C-alpha positions in Angstrom: -54.3 -129.8 -11.5 -54.2 -126.8 -13.8 -52.1 -123.6 -13.5 -54.3 -120.8 -12.2 -52.7 -118.3 -14.7 -52.1 -120.1 -17.9 -54.1 -123.4 -17.5 -51.0 -125.6 -18.2 -50.3 -128.5 -15.9 -49.4 -127.1 -12.5 -46.3 -128.3 -10.5 -47.1 -126.5 -7.2 -50.2 -126.0 -5.2 -50.4 -122.9 -3.0 -53.6 -123.1 -0.9 -52.6 -119.9 1.0 -53.0 -118.0 -2.2 -55.8 -120.2 -3.6 -53.6 -120.9 -6.6 -51.6 -123.5 -8.4 -48.8 -122.7 -10.9 -46.8 -124.3 -13.7 -43.0 -123.8 -13.5 -42.9 -120.6 -15.6 -45.8 -119.0 -13.8 -44.6 -119.9 -10.4 -41.2 -118.2 -11.1 -43.2 -115.2 -12.2 -45.4 -115.3 -9.1 -42.4 -115.6 -6.8 -40.6 -112.7 -8.3 -43.7 -110.5 -8.3 -44.2 -111.3 -4.6 -40.6 -110.1 -3.8 -41.2 -106.9 -5.8 -44.5 -106.4 -4.0 -42.8 -106.9 -0.6 -40.1 -104.4 -1.6 -42.7 -101.7 -2.7 -45.1 -102.3 0.2 -42.5 -101.2 2.8 -40.2 -99.1 0.6 -37.3 -101.5 1.1 -35.2 -100.6 -1.9 -35.1 -98.3 -5.0 -33.6 -99.2 -8.4 -30.1 -97.7 -8.5 -29.4 -98.3 -4.9 -26.6 -100.6 -4.0 -27.6 -103.6 -2.0 -25.3 -106.0 -0.1 -26.8 -109.5 0.2 -25.5 -111.6 3.1 -24.8 -115.0 1.5 -24.5 -118.0 3.9 -24.6 -120.6 1.1 -28.2 -121.7 2.1 -31.1 -121.7 -0.4 -32.8 -118.6 1.0 -29.9 -116.2 0.8 -28.8 -117.4 -2.7 -32.4 -117.3 -3.9 -32.6 -113.7 -2.6 -29.5 -112.6 -4.4 -30.7 -114.2 -7.7 -34.2 -112.8 -7.6 -33.0 -109.3 -6.8 -30.5 -109.5 -9.6 -33.2 -110.7 -12.0 -35.5 -107.8 -10.9 -32.8 -105.3 -11.9 -31.3 -104.3 -8.6 -27.6 -103.6 -8.1 -26.5 -106.7 -6.1 -23.2 -107.6 -4.4 -22.8 -110.7 -2.2 -21.1 -110.9 1.1 -20.0 -114.2 2.6 -18.6 -114.5 6.1 -16.1 -117.4 6.2 -16.4 -118.6 9.8 -13.4 -120.8 9.6 -15.3 -123.9 10.9 -13.2 -126.5 9.0 -14.9 -128.5 6.2 -18.3 -126.9 7.0 -17.1 -123.4 6.1 -15.0 -124.7 3.2 -18.1 -126.2 1.6 -20.4 -123.2 2.2 -17.8 -120.8 0.8 -17.3 -122.9 -2.3 -21.0 -123.0 -3.0 -21.2 -119.2 -2.7 -18.2 -118.7 -5.0 -19.7 -121.0 -7.7 -23.1 -119.3 -7.4 -21.7 -115.8 -7.8 -19.5 -116.8 -10.7 -22.4 -118.5 -12.5 -24.7 -115.5 -12.1 -22.0 -112.7 -12.5 -22.7 -111.3 -9.0 -19.8 -109.5 -7.4 -18.7 -111.2 -4.1 -16.9 -110.0 -1.0 -15.5 -112.5 1.4 -14.6 -111.8 5.0 -12.4 -114.4 6.6 -12.8 -114.7 10.4 -9.4 -116.5 10.7 -7.7 -113.3 9.4 -9.8 -111.2 11.7 -8.7 -113.2 14.8 -12.3 -114.5 15.2 -12.3 -118.0 13.9 -15.4 -119.5 15.5 -13.6 -122.7 16.9 -11.2 -120.3 18.7 -14.0 -118.1 19.9 -15.9 -121.2 21.2 -12.8 -122.4 23.1 -12.3 -119.0 24.8 -15.9 -117.9 25.8 -18.0 -119.1 28.6 -21.3 -118.4 26.7 -23.3 -120.0 23.9 -21.3 -119.9 20.7 -24.4 -119.2 18.6 -24.9 -115.9 20.3 -21.3 -114.8 19.8 -21.3 -116.1 16.2 -24.5 -114.1 15.4 -23.0 -111.0 16.9 -19.8 -111.4 14.9 -21.7 -111.9 11.6 -24.0 -108.9 12.2 -20.9 -106.8 13.0 -19.2 -107.6 9.7 -22.4 -107.3 7.7 -22.9 -103.8 9.0 -19.3 -102.6 8.9 -18.8 -103.9 5.3 -22.0 -102.2 4.1 -21.0 -98.9 5.8 -17.4 -98.8 4.8 -18.0 -99.7 1.1 -21.0 -97.3 0.7 -23.9 -99.7 0.2 -27.4 -98.3 0.6 -28.8 -101.4 2.2 -28.0 -104.8 3.6 -30.4 -107.6 2.7 -30.8 -111.0 4.4 -32.7 -114.1 3.3 -35.2 -114.3 6.1 -38.5 -115.6 4.8 -42.0 -115.6 6.2 -41.5 -118.7 8.3 -38.4 -117.1 9.9 -40.3 -113.9 10.6 -43.5 -115.5 11.9 -41.4 -117.8 14.3 -39.5 -114.8 15.6 -42.8 -112.8 16.0 -44.4 -115.7 17.9 -41.3 -116.1 20.2 -41.2 -112.4 21.0 -45.0 -112.3 21.6 -44.9 -115.3 23.9 -42.3 -113.4 26.0 -44.0 -110.0 25.4 -40.6 -108.6 24.5 -41.5 -105.1 23.7 -38.0 -104.1 22.6 -37.7 -106.9 20.0 -41.3 -106.5 18.9 -40.7 -102.8 18.2 -37.8 -103.7 15.9 -39.5 -106.5 14.0 -40.4 -105.9 10.4 -39.1 -106.1 6.8 -36.9 -103.0 7.2 -34.8 -101.4 9.9 -33.8 -97.8 8.8 -30.3 -96.5 8.4 -29.5 -94.7 11.7 -26.9 -94.2 14.3 -24.1 -96.0 12.5 -26.3 -98.9 11.3 -26.9 -99.4 7.6 -30.5 -100.0 6.5 -31.3 -103.7 6.8 -34.0 -105.3 4.7 -35.7 -108.7 4.3 -37.2 -108.8 0.8 -38.5 -112.4 1.1 -40.8 -111.6 4.0 -44.0 -112.4 2.0 -42.7 -115.8 0.9 -42.7 -119.1 2.8 -39.8 -121.4 3.2 -41.7 -123.9 1.0 -42.1 -121.4 -1.8 -38.4 -120.2 -1.5 -37.2 -123.9 -1.7 -39.3 -124.4 -4.9 -37.9 -121.3 -6.5 -34.3 -122.4 -5.6 -34.9 -125.8 -7.1 -36.5 -124.5 -10.3 -33.7 -122.0 -10.8 -31.1 -124.8 -10.3 -29.5 -123.1 -7.3 -26.9 -125.3 -5.7 -26.9 -124.7 -1.9 -25.1 -125.8 1.2 -27.6 -127.4 3.5 -25.5 -129.2 6.2 -26.2 -127.9 9.7 -23.5 -126.0 11.6 -21.5 -128.6 13.7 -21.9 -126.3 16.7 -25.7 -126.0 16.4 -27.7 -127.9 19.0 -31.1 -126.9 17.6 -33.3 -123.8 18.4 -36.7 -123.0 19.8 -37.6 -121.5 16.4 -37.9 -125.0 14.8 -40.6 -125.8 17.3 -42.5 -122.7 16.6 -42.1 -123.2 12.8 -43.6 -126.7 13.2 -46.6 -125.3 15.1 -47.2 -122.8 12.3 -46.9 -125.4 9.6 -49.8 -127.3 11.3 -51.9 -124.2 11.6 -51.2 -123.2 8.0 -52.4 -126.6 6.8 -55.7 -126.2 8.7 -56.1 -122.5 7.9 -54.3 -121.6 4.6 -53.0 -118.0 4.5 -52.9 -117.5 8.3 -49.2 -116.9 8.5 -49.1 -114.0 6.0 -52.4 -112.6 7.4 -51.0 -112.7 11.0 -47.7 -111.1 10.1 -49.2 -108.4 7.9 -51.7 -107.7 10.7 -48.9 -107.1 13.1 -47.0 -104.8 10.7 -50.1 -102.8 9.8 -52.1 -102.7 13.1 -50.2 -104.3 16.0 -46.8 -102.7 15.7 -48.0 -99.1 15.1 -50.6 -99.2 17.8 -48.6 -100.8 20.6 -44.9 -100.7 20.0 -44.0 -97.4 18.2 -43.3 -95.7 21.6 -40.8 -98.5 22.5 -39.1 -98.2 19.2 -38.6 -94.4 19.6 -37.0 -94.8 23.1 -33.9 -96.5 21.9 -30.5 -96.7 23.7 -27.9 -93.9 23.6 -25.1 -95.2 21.3 -21.5 -94.1 21.1 -18.7 -95.3 18.8 -16.4 -98.1 20.1 -13.1 -96.5 20.9 -11.3 -99.3 19.1 -13.2 -99.8 15.9 -15.9 -97.1 15.8 -18.8 -99.5 15.7 -21.9 -98.1 17.5 -22.4 -99.5 21.0 -24.5 -98.8 24.0 -21.9 -100.2 26.5 -20.0 -96.9 26.7 -16.8 -98.9 26.1 -15.6 -101.5 23.6 -18.3 -103.1 21.4 -19.1 -106.7 21.8 -17.0 -108.0 18.9 -13.9 -106.1 20.1 -14.4 -107.6 23.6 -14.6 -111.1 22.0 -11.5 -110.5 19.9 -9.6 -109.4 23.0 -10.7 -112.4 24.9 -9.4 -114.7 22.1 -6.1 -112.8 21.9 -5.5 -112.8 25.7 -6.2 -116.6 25.9 -4.6 -117.5 22.7 
């Protein structure tokens, strides 16, 4: 198998792009796809400061590296969830990565914030994954706002986005469908959120991380019991094998034709937001935001 671009021996076959690439040409292809995705939806401009949420997994670390290599002003943000050895390993991976690639790093320790996830889990009568996600989104946004970043970037890839789109479509969840896309604009106290890997599959991102020698933390969270997204991803893997390119075509079709035609009105409705009286975070509750309520619950039962 020959590289489509330079005719050297190829190391990866990409039927969805009707191409195969050698190592050097695949890295070039991957980085061009990221830049194309950024330009296609005006995600980021050179000179803007972008805060990249770093979990320690391959996708977020690959995103930080590729944005840095493309010349963007990148800073990493790691949320230390204080989940014993799992969090220690993830944090160590992130710290080594940022030191190796000279990427500035901000760490938020949930133990110091009164929100260590084991304590949250012990105090709440609700799924911990929901509360954990809410806490992480809170600190992502607050850090980006308080430190003057222009955008917050996450490592969601095409497989993540297509699974989410499928899930929302199966439920015809108009509110979530109206928000889905590579960019959520800066508005009402929320910093702009972007997903520069939206054109690239998990398979492609994993190969980029391997070729760029990115060490990553891949152990599952000890509190995770699995998610419906894994089922939907498996379905799309089978479909993609039978019909190469279908994932990207379907997602781009939604962004270009489905969302503007059917969900723009829903997006413009929105909920009236007001600042949390305790921390200032925008909330639709009319009272304390969700994270402040969680924090109080932990304190009261501590």
